[in-house]
N, C-alpha and C positions, 0 to 999 in steps of 0.2 A: 585363591585369589584370583586365578586367568579366569575360568569363567564366570564371576562377579566383575574384570574388567570387559567379556564379550560380553555380554548379557550390558551392559552402560555401556557398550560401543554400541552394539545393535539398537537400542532407547536414542542413542542422539542420529543413528543414520535416518531412525523411523522415523523418527520425530522432525530433523530440521533440514536431511539435506535429500531425502528421496524424490518429493515433487519436482523440487529443483535440476534433482541430478537427472532423475527419469524426462521430464524438459528438455534440456542439456543435449539429453543424448537422442531426440526426435528431430531437432532441428539437428543435429549433425549427420543422420543420418537421409534426411528430408536433406538441406543442402551438398552436402558430400565433400566438405569445402577442402583443396589442395594444402590452406594453411589452417592443420587443426588448430592449432594454438590461437594462434591470431582470434582466429572465429572466433573461440570456447573465451579469452577472454572477453571480447566486446560483447560476446554472448553476454556473460555474466554480468556485467558493470548496466548491459540491459534494463538485467532482468534484477537486479538491486535496487537499482533507482525505479521501476517498477513493483518492488514488493516491501519495498523499506517503510520499518513499523512507523518510524518518524513520519514517514512522508504524507501514511495514512494516517497521523492520529493531528496533524495539518492541514491537509483536506475535510476532515472532521471538523477543526477546531473554525477553519474558514466556513462552511456549512454552518454550524450555529449563530457565527457570527452575522452573515447574511440575511440567516432566519430574524434576527434580535432586532438587525435593522432594520427589514422588512416593519416587522411589529412599531418600534417606534416610529414611524412615518408613517401608519395609518393610526399609531395613537395620536401622536400629532395632531392628523386631518383632525379626527374624532374635535378634540381641543380644539384648535379653530371654529371649524363648526360652533359648538357648541358656544362659544364665548363670541362669536357671530351672532345666533340668538339669541343670547341675554344680551344683549346693545339696545 
């Protein structure tokens, strides 16, 4: 059982935490802050804001919305031109 748990932990670390932890360690080494805990907490909050899957989904949906709005506006313009031409 311990080997299975270790494998599960290793996979979790690799798939969910490694990139974030490497970036945090790099930021700590670059900045070398006096208050490591405070720096780390602030850094993690910022990282989460920038990598929040829900925020990424919201941005994707907004981009789709903007695309459809542009398409709607173009079609409305074409329709108005057709209506003017038919009169």
